[in-house]
LUMFI-211896 format. One record per residue (C-alpha): residue number from 1; residue in one letter; x, y, z. Coordinates in steps of 0.05 Angstrom, whole numbers, always signed. Layout:
N
+-----+---+--------+--------+--------+
!   k ! r !      X !      Y !      Z !
+-----+---+--------+--------+--------+
! NUM ! A !      X !      Y !      Z !
...
+-----+---+--------+--------+--------+
//
This chain:
394
+-----+---+--------+--------+--------+
!   k ! r !      X !      Y !      Z !
+-----+---+--------+--------+--------+
!   1 ! M !   +139 !   +326 !   -346 !
!   2 ! K !    +97 !   +282 !   -392 !
!   3 ! N !   +153 !   +231 !   -396 !
!   4 ! K !   +160 !   +230 !   -320 !
!   5 ! T !    +85 !   +222 !   -312 !
!   6 ! F !    +86 !   +164 !   -361 !
!   7 ! L !   +145 !   +133 !   -323 !
!   8 ! K !   +105 !   +136 !   -258 !
!   9 ! I !    +45 !   +103 !   -290 !
!  10 ! A !    +88 !    +48 !   -320 !
!  11 ! I !   +123 !    +33 !   -254 !
!  12 ! L !    +58 !    +34 !   -215 !
!  13 ! S !    +28 !    -15 !   -264 !
!  14 ! V !    +79 !    -66 !   -239 !
!  15 ! F !    +48 !    -61 !   -170 !
!  16 ! F !    -21 !    -67 !   -201 !
!  17 ! V !     -8 !   -137 !   -229 !
!  18 ! G !    +31 !   -158 !   -167 !
!  19 ! M !    -35 !   -168 !   -130 !
!  20 ! A !    -65 !   -214 !   -184 !
!  21 ! V !    -48 !   -275 !   -143 !
!  22 ! G !   -118 !   -273 !   -113 !
!  23 ! T !   -155 !   -270 !   -180 !
!  24 ! I !   -184 !   -340 !   -177 !
!  25 ! T !   -201 !   -340 !   -103 !
!  26 ! P !   -274 !   -326 !   -117 !
!  27 ! A !   -275 !   -385 !   -165 !
!  28 ! I !   -250 !   -437 !   -116 !
!  29 ! A !   -320 !   -466 !   -104 !
!  30 ! S !   -333 !   -470 !   -179 !
!  31 ! I !   -265 !   -504 !   -191 !
!  32 ! A !   -281 !   -554 !   -136 !
!  33 ! A !   -347 !   -571 !   -169 !
!  34 ! A !   -310 !   -581 !   -236 !
!  35 ! F !   -260 !   -629 !   -204 !
!  36 ! P !   -299 !   -668 !   -152 !
!  37 ! E !   -247 !   -724 !   -150 !
!  38 ! V !   -193 !   -676 !   -125 !
!  39 ! P !   -188 !   -670 !    -49 !
!  40 ! F !   -205 !   -600 !    -26 !
!  41 ! T !   -137 !   -590 !     +8 !
!  42 ! T !   -103 !   -607 !    -58 !
!  43 ! L !   -151 !   -562 !    -95 !
!  44 ! L !   -131 !   -503 !    -53 !
!  45 ! L !    -61 !   -508 !    -84 !
!  46 ! V !    -88 !   -469 !   -143 !
!  47 ! S !    -90 !   -410 !    -95 !
!  48 ! T !    -32 !   -424 !    -48 !
!  49 ! L !    +20 !   -454 !    -96 !
!  50 ! P !    +34 !   -388 !   -132 !
!  51 ! T !    +49 !   -354 !    -65 !
!  52 ! L !    +97 !   -409 !    -45 !
!  53 ! L !   +134 !   -410 !   -113 !
!  54 ! S !   +140 !   -335 !   -114 !
!  55 ! V !   +188 !   -336 !    -55 !
!  56 ! P !   +249 !   -369 !    -88 !
!  57 ! A !   +234 !   -332 !   -153 !
!  58 ! T !   +235 !   -266 !   -115 !
!  59 ! L !   +302 !   -282 !    -83 !
!  60 ! V !   +333 !   -301 !   -149 !
!  61 ! S !   +304 !   -240 !   -184 !
!  62 ! G !   +331 !   -193 !   -131 !
!  63 ! R !   +399 !   -226 !   -135 !
!  64 ! I !   +408 !   -217 !   -210 !
!  65 ! A !   +368 !   -153 !   -224 !
!  66 ! G !   +411 !    -97 !   -250 !
!  67 ! I !   +475 !   -137 !   -243 !
!  68 ! K !   +469 !   -199 !   -287 !
!  69 ! V !   +402 !   -184 !   -321 !
!  70 ! K !   +372 !   -116 !   -337 !
!  71 ! Y !   +312 !    -94 !   -297 !
!  72 ! K !   +271 !    -84 !   -360 !
!  73 ! T !   +288 !   -153 !   -385 !
!  74 ! L !   +265 !   -185 !   -320 !
!  75 ! L !   +201 !   -145 !   -322 !
!  76 ! L !   +186 !   -167 !   -393 !
!  77 ! V !   +201 !   -240 !   -378 !
!  78 ! G !   +158 !   -236 !   -316 !
!  79 ! M !    +99 !   -205 !   -353 !
!  80 ! I !   +103 !   -254 !   -411 !
!  81 ! L !   +102 !   -312 !   -362 !
!  82 ! F !    +46 !   -277 !   -323 !
!  83 ! L !     +1 !   -274 !   -384 !
!  84 ! I !    +17 !   -343 !   -411 !
!  85 ! S !    +12 !   -381 !   -345 !
!  86 ! G !    -45 !   -338 !   -319 !
!  87 ! M !    -91 !   -348 !   -379 !
!  88 ! S !    -71 !   -419 !   -402 !
!  89 ! P !   -115 !   -456 !   -351 !
!  90 ! Y !   -175 !   -429 !   -389 !
!  91 ! F !   -159 !   -479 !   -445 !
!  92 ! I !   -142 !   -538 !   -399 !
!  93 ! D !   -185 !   -590 !   -364 !
!  94 ! N !   -129 !   -629 !   -330 !
!  95 ! F !   -119 !   -608 !   -258 !
!  96 ! T !    -46 !   -629 !   -254 !
!  97 ! T !    -30 !   -586 !   -315 !
!  98 ! I !    -68 !   -528 !   -285 !
!  99 ! L !    -25 !   -533 !   -222 !
! 100 ! L !    +37 !   -532 !   -266 !
! 101 ! F !    +15 !   -467 !   -297 !
! 102 ! R !     -3 !   -439 !   -229 !
! 103 ! A !    +68 !   -455 !   -206 !
! 104 ! I !    +96 !   -417 !   -266 !
! 105 ! F !    +48 !   -360 !   -250 !
! 106 ! G !    +77 !   -356 !   -179 !
! 107 ! I !   +147 !   -353 !   -209 !
! 108 ! S !   +125 !   -295 !   -254 !
! 109 ! I !    +97 !   -257 !   -194 !
! 110 ! G !   +162 !   -271 !   -156 !
! 111 ! I !   +205 !   -245 !   -213 !
! 112 ! M !   +170 !   -178 !   -213 !
! 113 ! A !   +158 !   -172 !   -137 !
! 114 ! P !   +223 !   -136 !   -117 !
! 115 ! L !   +230 !    -94 !   -180 !
! 116 ! G !   +175 !    -41 !   -170 !
! 117 ! A !   +206 !    -15 !   -105 !
! 118 ! V !   +276 !    -16 !   -135 !
! 119 ! L !   +253 !    +24 !   -196 !
! 120 ! I !   +221 !    +76 !   -150 !
! 121 ! I !   +286 !    +81 !   -110 !
! 122 ! S !   +326 !    +86 !   -175 !
! 123 ! F !   +285 !   +141 !   -209 !
! 124 ! F !   +258 !   +183 !   -152 !
! 125 ! D !   +285 !   +219 !    -90 !
! 126 ! G !   +259 !   +255 !    -29 !
! 127 ! P !   +185 !   +271 !    -23 !
! 128 ! E !   +172 !   +245 !    -93 !
! 129 ! R !   +200 !   +177 !    -74 !
! 130 ! A !   +157 !   +175 !    -11 !
! 131 ! S !    +96 !   +195 !    -52 !
! 132 ! M !   +109 !   +139 !   -102 !
! 133 ! M !   +118 !    +88 !    -47 !
! 134 ! G !    +52 !   +108 !    -17 !
! 135 ! I !    +15 !   +109 !    -83 !
! 136 ! S !    +44 !    +41 !   -101 !
! 137 ! G !     +6 !    +11 !    -42 !
! 138 ! V !    -58 !    +44 !    -66 !
! 139 ! V !    -49 !    +18 !   -137 !
! 140 ! G !    -33 !    -52 !   -110 !
! 141 ! N !    -96 !    -53 !    -69 !
! 142 ! V !   -138 !    -28 !   -129 !
! 143 ! G !   -106 !    -83 !   -171 !
! 144 ! G !   -123 !   -135 !   -119 !
! 145 ! I !   -196 !   -113 !   -117 !
! 146 ! L !   -203 !   -109 !   -192 !
! 147 ! F !   -171 !   -176 !   -206 !
! 148 ! Q !   -214 !   -211 !   -154 !
! 149 ! L !   -276 !   -175 !   -179 !
! 150 ! L !   -264 !   -196 !   -251 !
! 151 ! G !   -246 !   -267 !   -229 !
! 152 ! G !   -312 !   -272 !   -192 !
! 153 ! V !   -353 !   -243 !   -249 !
! 154 ! F !   -320 !   -287 !   -301 !
! 155 ! A !   -327 !   -349 !   -257 !
! 156 ! A !   -402 !   -338 !   -254 !
! 157 ! S !   -404 !   -361 !   -327 !
! 158 ! N !   -356 !   -419 !   -319 !
! 159 ! W !   -298 !   -436 !   -272 !
! 160 ! N !   -245 !   -431 !   -326 !
! 161 ! Y !   -266 !   -361 !   -347 !
! 162 ! A !   -236 !   -334 !   -283 !
! 163 ! F !   -166 !   -345 !   -311 !
! 164 ! L !   -180 !   -298 !   -369 !
! 165 ! A !   -181 !   -240 !   -320 !
! 166 ! H !   -105 !   -242 !   -321 !
! 167 ! G !   -109 !   -216 !   -392 !
! 168 ! I !   -112 !   -143 !   -368 !
! 169 ! G !    -38 !   -153 !   -353 !
! 170 ! I !    -28 !   -139 !   -427 !
! 171 ! V !    -33 !    -65 !   -410 !
! 172 ! T !    +26 !    -71 !   -361 !
! 173 ! L !    +66 !   -110 !   -412 !
! 174 ! L !    +58 !    -54 !   -462 !
! 175 ! L !    +77 !     -1 !   -410 !
! 176 ! V !   +139 !    -40 !   -388 !
! 177 ! F !   +166 !    -36 !   -459 !
! 178 ! F !   +174 !    +40 !   -449 !
! 179 ! I !   +207 !    +39 !   -380 !
! 180 ! P !   +279 !    +64 !   -387 !
! 181 ! E !   +333 !    +21 !   -357 !
! 182 ! P !   +360 !    +50 !   -292 !
! 183 ! P !   +435 !    +65 !   -289 !
! 184 ! K !   +472 !     +0 !   -287 !
! 185 ! V !   +498 !    -18 !   -218 !
! 186 ! P !   +570 !    -44 !   -221 !
! 187 ! A !   +577 !   -116 !   -198 !
! 188 ! P !   +623 !   -131 !   -140 !
! 189 ! P !   +694 !   -149 !   -164 !
! 190 ! I !   +706 !   -223 !   -169 !
! 191 ! T !   +774 !   -226 !   -202 !
! 192 ! D !   +813 !   -192 !   -147 !
! 193 ! T !   +809 !   -237 !    -87 !
! 194 ! N !   +839 !   -182 !    -43 !
! 195 ! A !   +785 !   -131 !    -62 !
! 196 ! P !   +734 !   -116 !     -8 !
! 197 ! K !   +666 !   -148 !    -19 !
! 198 ! M !   +599 !   -117 !     -3 !
! 199 ! K !   +562 !   -149 !    +55 !
! 200 ! M !   +488 !   -147 !    +67 !
! 201 ! P !   +476 !   -101 !   +128 !
! 202 ! K !   +447 !   -137 !   +188 !
! 203 ! M !   +389 !    -89 !   +190 !
! 204 ! V !   +363 !   -120 !   +125 !
! 205 ! W !   +353 !   -185 !   +162 !
! 206 ! V !   +318 !   -147 !   +218 !
! 207 ! F !   +271 !   -114 !   +167 !
! 208 ! A !   +259 !   -181 !   +133 !
! 209 ! F !   +241 !   -213 !   +199 !
! 210 ! M !   +195 !   -154 !   +213 !
! 211 ! A !   +160 !   -165 !   +147 !
! 212 ! L !   +152 !   -239 !   +161 !
! 213 ! T !   +124 !   -226 !   +231 !
! 214 ! L !    +78 !   -170 !   +206 !
! 215 ! M !    +45 !   -215 !   +155 !
! 216 ! M !    +44 !   -276 !   +200 !
! 217 ! L !     +8 !   -238 !   +256 !
! 218 ! N !    -40 !   -203 !   +209 !
! 219 ! Y !    -58 !   -263 !   +165 !
! 220 ! P !   -115 !   -289 !   +209 !
! 221 ! L !   -152 !   -224 !   +196 !
! 222 ! L !   -150 !   -239 !   +121 !
! 223 ! V !   -169 !   -313 !   +123 !
! 224 ! N !   -209 !   -323 !   +188 !
! 225 ! M !   -254 !   -262 !   +189 !
! 226 ! S !   -315 !   -296 !   +158 !
! 227 ! S !   -309 !   -354 !   +207 !
! 228 ! L !   -301 !   -306 !   +266 !
! 229 ! I !   -362 !   -264 !   +247 !
! 230 ! A !   -404 !   -327 !   +238 !
! 231 ! A !   -381 !   -359 !   +303 !
! 232 ! Y !   -399 !   -297 !   +344 !
! 233 ! D !   -463 !   -284 !   +305 !
! 234 ! M !   -440 !   -215 !   +284 !
! 235 ! G !   -464 !   -218 !   +212 !
! 236 ! T !   -465 !   -256 !   +146 !
! 237 ! T !   -415 !   -275 !    +94 !
! 238 ! A !   -430 !   -210 !    +58 !
! 239 ! D !   -412 !   -172 !   +122 !
! 240 ! A !   -345 !   -209 !   +124 !
! 241 ! A !   -331 !   -189 !    +53 !
! 242 ! M !   -346 !   -117 !    +70 !
! 243 ! V !   -299 !   -120 !   +130 !
! 244 ! L !   -242 !   -145 !    +85 !
! 245 ! T !   -259 !    -89 !    +36 !
! 246 ! T !   -251 !    -40 !    +94 !
! 247 ! F !   -181 !    -68 !   +104 !
! 248 ! T !   -165 !    -51 !    +32 !
! 249 ! I !   -196 !    +18 !    +37 !
! 250 ! G !   -156 !    +32 !   +100 !
! 251 ! G !    -93 !    +13 !    +63 !
! 252 ! M !   -111 !    +59 !     +5 !
! 253 ! V !   -124 !   +118 !    +51 !
! 254 ! A !    -57 !   +107 !    +86 !
! 255 ! G !    -23 !   +101 !    +18 !
! 256 ! L !    -51 !   +168 !     -5 !
! 257 ! L !    -28 !   +202 !    +60 !
! 258 ! F !    +39 !   +166 !    +63 !
! 259 ! A !    +82 !   +220 !    +32 !
! 260 ! K !    +57 !   +275 !    +78 !
! 261 ! L !    +61 !   +231 !   +140 !
! 262 ! F !   +131 !   +207 !   +122 !
! 263 ! G !   +153 !   +279 !   +112 !
! 264 ! I !   +129 !   +295 !   +183 !
! 265 ! L !   +146 !   +232 !   +221 !
! 266 ! K !   +205 !   +203 !   +182 !
! 267 ! K !   +229 !   +139 !   +215 !
! 268 ! N !   +175 !   +145 !   +269 !
! 269 ! L !   +122 !   +128 !   +217 !
! 270 ! A !   +136 !    +53 !   +223 !
! 271 ! T !   +125 !    +60 !   +298 !
! 272 ! V !    +58 !    +93 !   +285 !
! 273 ! G !    +41 !    +37 !   +237 !
! 274 ! L !    +57 !    -16 !   +290 !
! 275 ! L !    +13 !    +21 !   +340 !
! 276 ! L !    -45 !    +22 !   +291 !
! 277 ! M !    -36 !    -54 !   +281 !
! 278 ! A !    -38 !    -64 !   +356 !
! 279 ! L !   -102 !    -23 !   +363 !
! 280 ! A !   -132 !    -61 !   +304 !
! 281 ! M !   -120 !   -128 !   +337 !
! 282 ! L !   -146 !   -102 !   +403 !
! 283 ! S !   -210 !    -80 !   +370 !
! 284 ! I !   -221 !   -148 !   +339 !
! 285 ! A !   -200 !   -187 !   +401 !
! 286 ! S !   -245 !   -149 !   +448 !
! 287 ! G !   -302 !   -130 !   +402 !
! 288 ! T !   -369 !   -166 !   +402 !
! 289 ! T !   -404 !   -130 !   +345 !
! 290 ! I !   -390 !   -121 !   +271 !
! 291 ! L !   -370 !    -48 !   +283 !
! 292 ! F !   -308 !    -70 !   +321 !
! 293 ! M !   -289 !   -115 !   +262 !
! 294 ! Y !   -295 !    -56 !   +214 !
! 295 ! I !   -252 !    -12 !   +259 !
! 296 ! G !   -200 !    -66 !   +267 !
! 297 ! A !   -196 !    -81 !   +192 !
! 298 ! A !   -190 !     -7 !   +174 !
! 299 ! L !   -135 !     +5 !   +226 !
! 300 ! S !    -98 !    -58 !   +204 !
! 301 ! G !   -100 !    -37 !   +131 !
! 302 ! M !    -74 !    +32 !   +149 !
! 303 ! G !    -19 !     +4 !   +193 !
! 304 ! F !     +4 !    -46 !   +142 !
! 305 ! S !     +7 !     +7 !    +87 !
! 306 ! L !    +50 !    +52 !   +131 !
! 307 ! I !    +99 !     +0 !   +155 !
! 308 ! F !   +118 !    -36 !    +91 !
! 309 ! P !   +134 !    +25 !    +48 !
! 310 ! S !   +173 !    +54 !   +107 !
! 311 ! L !   +218 !     -7 !   +108 !
! 312 ! M !   +229 !     -4 !    +33 !
! 313 ! I !   +248 !    +70 !    +35 !
! 314 ! D !   +297 !    +57 !    +92 !
! 315 ! L !   +335 !     +7 !    +49 !
! 316 ! D !   +368 !    +63 !     +9 !
! 317 ! S !   +394 !    +94 !    +74 !
! 318 ! F !   +442 !    +38 !    +90 !
! 319 ! V !   +444 !    -15 !    +35 !
! 320 ! P !   +499 !    -10 !    -18 !
! 321 ! G !   +468 !     +4 !    -86 !
! 322 ! P !   +483 !    -63 !   -118 !
! 323 ! L !   +450 !    -99 !    -60 !
! 324 ! I !   +384 !    -60 !    -59 !
! 325 ! P !   +348 !   -109 !   -106 !
! 326 ! T !   +370 !   -168 !    -64 !
! 327 ! A !   +350 !   -133 !     +0 !
! 328 ! S !   +282 !   -115 !    -29 !
! 329 ! A !   +272 !   -187 !    -52 !
! 330 ! M !   +289 !   -212 !    +18 !
! 331 ! I !   +236 !   -168 !    +50 !
! 332 ! V !   +182 !   -187 !     +0 !
! 333 ! S !   +200 !   -261 !     +5 !
! 334 ! F !   +199 !   -262 !    +81 !
! 335 ! M !   +132 !   -227 !    +80 !
! 336 ! N !   +103 !   -282 !    +35 !
! 337 ! I !   +133 !   -335 !    +79 !
! 338 ! G !    +99 !   -303 !   +139 !
! 339 ! G !    +31 !   -311 !   +107 !
! 340 ! F !    +46 !   -384 !    +89 !
! 341 ! I !    +68 !   -405 !   +159 !
! 342 ! S !    +17 !   -363 !   +198 !
! 343 ! A !    -34 !   -419 !   +207 !
! 344 ! Y !    +20 !   -468 !   +230 !
! 345 ! F !    +50 !   -418 !   +278 !
! 346 ! Y !    -16 !   -402 !   +312 !
! 347 ! A !    -36 !   -476 !   +315 !
! 348 ! F !    +30 !   -490 !   +350 !
! 349 ! V !    +26 !   -433 !   +400 !
! 350 ! A !    -49 !   -445 !   +414 !
! 351 ! G !    -34 !   -518 !   +428 !
! 352 ! I !    +20 !   -500 !   +478 !
! 353 ! L !    -25 !   -449 !   +514 !
! 354 ! G !    -88 !   -491 !   +511 !
! 355 ! Q !   -125 !   -441 !   +466 !
! 356 ! T !   -142 !   -486 !   +407 !
! 357 ! E !   -217 !   -475 !   +415 !
! 358 ! N !   -211 !   -399 !   +423 !
! 359 ! M !   -222 !   -368 !   +355 !
! 360 ! K !   -200 !   -300 !   +381 !
! 361 ! F !   -133 !   -326 !   +407 !
! 362 ! P !    -94 !   -304 !   +344 !
! 363 ! F !   -119 !   -233 !   +353 !
! 364 ! I !   -105 !   -232 !   +428 !
! 365 ! F !    -35 !   -257 !   +415 !
! 366 ! A !    -25 !   -207 !   +359 !
! 367 ! T !    -48 !   -150 !   +404 !
! 368 ! V !     +5 !   -165 !   +455 !
! 369 ! A !    +58 !   -177 !   +401 !
! 370 ! F !    +43 !   -112 !   +364 !
! 371 ! F !    +43 !    -69 !   +427 !
! 372 ! G !   +109 !   -100 !   +446 !
! 373 ! A !   +137 !    -88 !   +376 !
! 374 ! T !   +114 !    -16 !   +379 !
! 375 ! I !   +154 !     -3 !   +442 !
! 376 ! L !   +214 !    -42 !   +418 !
! 377 ! Y !   +217 !     -8 !   +350 !
! 378 ! A !   +208 !    +62 !   +380 !
! 379 ! V !   +269 !    +49 !   +423 !
! 380 ! L !   +313 !    +10 !   +374 !
! 381 ! K !   +293 !    +38 !   +306 !
! 382 ! P !   +353 !    +51 !   +261 !
! 383 ! K !   +379 !   +122 !   +263 !
! 384 ! A !   +413 !   +153 !   +203 !
! 385 ! A !   +476 !   +168 !   +243 !
! 386 ! D !   +483 !    +95 !   +261 !
! 387 ! L !   +475 !    +67 !   +191 !
! 388 ! P !   +533 !    +51 !   +145 !
! 389 ! Q !   +537 !    +92 !    +81 !
! 390 ! T !   +517 !    +61 !    +16 !
! 391 ! E !   +588 !    +63 !    -10 !
! 392 ! T !   +616 !    +28 !    +51 !
! 393 ! L !   +645 !    -40 !    +35 !
! 394 ! Q !   +661 !    -93 !    +86 !
+-----+---+--------+--------+--------+
//
């Protein structure tokens, strides 16, 4: 029991550091003051570049994990890069070099991104697996809060101190050393040209597109809330920060309840999550007071934390074992891409519909999209009887 408890803590620690990408966000203003010659759009790359670089790293990691490279080896490489690239900017005054380390930091996050869910699928089954998936979301949210909090506190002394907050990843590095290697998944045969080859199920692409759309539609809540609250005179910057904290708290609550809800609702849980997202966007789109923003953020956090783990659990139902890391990587990568393209997508659609001056347009559009997705997924959601077995080769 003690060994299993330690294993759970070690795996969950991987999710904890996975949210460290936002550590230096509170220090952006201080970094801008330290590099006044750097255009602000370029300066923002210290925050956005890691997210962008994590996408190809995630895909590569998922492709080779457990087949060409051991899971544990990838985790150790990812954590070592995480610590080196995360803390190195503390010692550097050259902005270009800082961006180089931020790019490496994004790669380290990408390497580890698909591995946490795969380890849960490998070591746990049934209700215990669902419980771990739910708790992983809670731990990830706690990590995001703590890393940002430490980044802000350290940056109050000097801008470069914010990067030292990544040092708490040393705890995860030590824990990873003691994670046992899951049973090796046999690689597809390559010498026998007549042997059947495993093919990625089409539903993985559907889930990946869902993850992309989910993040793309939800992203304005995360980045535009302060502007929306100010524009409609609903509160201050501090109120906007509290609203975003409510999003995190909502996600944590849903994560704690995930196992019980999944046991009751099974594949209908993702449908419930989509409905919560629709109600969240409706509250923000129609609300005129800060209370509606709080309600919307809480419902959005809950919905997001119900949908994403549901998709990851479903992978084991129809994806052949050797392809689970790749499938997991695809979903995580598409989700990150959704956040990256969100602003461009809404600018394009708003321009076509003549809504460029309407700050609530993204939430109005998302309300319609999420209600439509709720109905569509309720009707077309994958059923166990329709899914190919994990040993099926095509």
